[in-house]
C-alpha positions, -999 to 999 in steps of 0.1 A, spaced: 19 -100 368 46 -79 381 80 -77 363 99 -99 387 74 -124 381 75 -121 340 114 -127 339 112 -154 365 90 -172 342 115 -162 315 141 -175 331 128 -209 336 122 -211 300 147 -193 284 168 -225 279 144 -247 260 151 -259 226 115 -246 216 129 -212 212 161 -222 190 163 -218 154 167 -258 145 131 -263 163 117 -244 136 135 -252 108 164 -228 111 147 -195 109 155 -172 133 124 -169 161 113 -138 179 129 -132 210 115 -149 242 104 -124 260 77 -116 233 65 -148 229 59 -149 266 41 -119 267 15 -134 238 13 -163 260 2 -144 287 -16 -119 270 -38 -149 253 -42 -172 286 -48 -139 303 -87 -139 289 -80 -125 257 -92 -139 224 -66 -147 201 -79 -120 176 -75 -93 204 -40 -108 211 -29 -107 175 -39 -70 176 -21 -63 208 8 -79 199 8 -69 161 15 -102 151 -11 -123 127 -38 -146 146 -18 -181 141 15 -165 154 -5 -164 185 -15 -201 183 23 -207 177 37 -188 206 11 -201 226 19 -235 215 55 -231 219 54 -216 255 31 -242 265 55 -269 256 84 -253 274 61 -250 309 54 -288 301 88 -298 299 90 -282 336 63 -299 348 88 -323 366 107 -300 385 80 -284 402 51 -316 404 63 -346 424 44 -376 440 58 -374 479 84 -396 484 78 -432 512 91 -401 539 70 -376 535 41 -398 527 42 -411 564 44 -378 576 8 -375 556 -4 -405 566 4 -400 604 -11 -362 602 -42 -375 586 -43 -405 610 -49 -378 638 -80 -368 621 -95 -406 622 -83 -417 582 -51 -438 590 -32 -448 557 -47 -415 538 -20 -396 524 -39 -368 508 -73 -357 492 -85 -357 456 -109 -339 437 -119 -332 402 -125 -296 388 -126 -275 352 -107 -250 333 -131 -228 315 -124 -225 277 -127 -190 264 -133 -203 228 -150 -235 218 -131 -260 203 -132 -262 166 -126 -300 167 -156 -319 185 -164 -289 207 -194 -311 218 -169 -331 236 -157 -302 256 -189 -290 267 -198 -298 303 -225 -303 329 -221 -269 341 -233 -256 303 -200 -244 290 -167 -254 274 -140 -269 292 -114 -296 302 -112 -313 336 -87 -324 355 -80 -342 387 -57 -333 411 -48 -347 447 -35 -320 476 -11 -330 504 -15 -312 532 2 -282 521 -3 -257 497 26 -266 479 24 -303 473 -1 -308 447 -1 -331 421 -22 -328 387 -33 -358 372 -45 -358 334 -24 -385 321 9 -394 320 18 -363 297 0 -337 316 -17 -332 285 -59 -326 283 -78 -344 258 -115 -333 264 -143 -328 291 -148 -358 311 -163 -369 343 -139 -366 376 -145 -406 376 -136 -412 338 -106 -389 345 -89 -403 370 -93 -440 356 -76 -428 328 -47 -415 350 -13 -427 350 -18 -429 389 -49 -449 388 -35 -474 359 -3 -476 375 -14 -474 413 16 -494 426 40 -472 415 20 -445 436 10 -463 468 19 -487 493 -12 -515 502 -22 -495 529 -23 -459 516 -49 -444 498 -66 -407 490 -100 -394 502 -120 -382 470 -156 -372 466 -181 -396 446 -174 -383 412 -141 -403 418 -139 -442 411 -127 -462 442 -104 -495 442 -120 -527 434 
């Protein structure tokens, strides 16, 4: 990651309440730059122990900083992830109609995020069919690389590995379809997804 991107990420989360003393019981925290650097090192394929060594902090602090930065990014999701409004959905439907799919507003699929470490709690729940520990998620793509909506649950939090159809059935999108789709609208999904009855 270059410096410009690092400082951009820093600026996005710098006002988050997670990083201020009242959020940590009144004790001053390390600078956000340090916590963000720890997070990036950890998610950039280093295990917690090596990250702790690189950053000269305790292993437990790596988990704490990673959680804080994740929470800060989590609170930003509504600024960057959004379901298309009625006008955009009509544009998408028109574009997909040219391909022979009238009313289709996107394409959905599932994927895995591979976990570097086996979870300590219920590790078997994260073991996927591809023979590694992972969390699964579903996403819907809307014709451009900028309109992507991740659907894990309404909190955008992962809980365990599950098949695509179960993740999709448990998603906020599926449980509240009327909020996302007009009666004639749909997204194309593969056989791993649960279809509308």
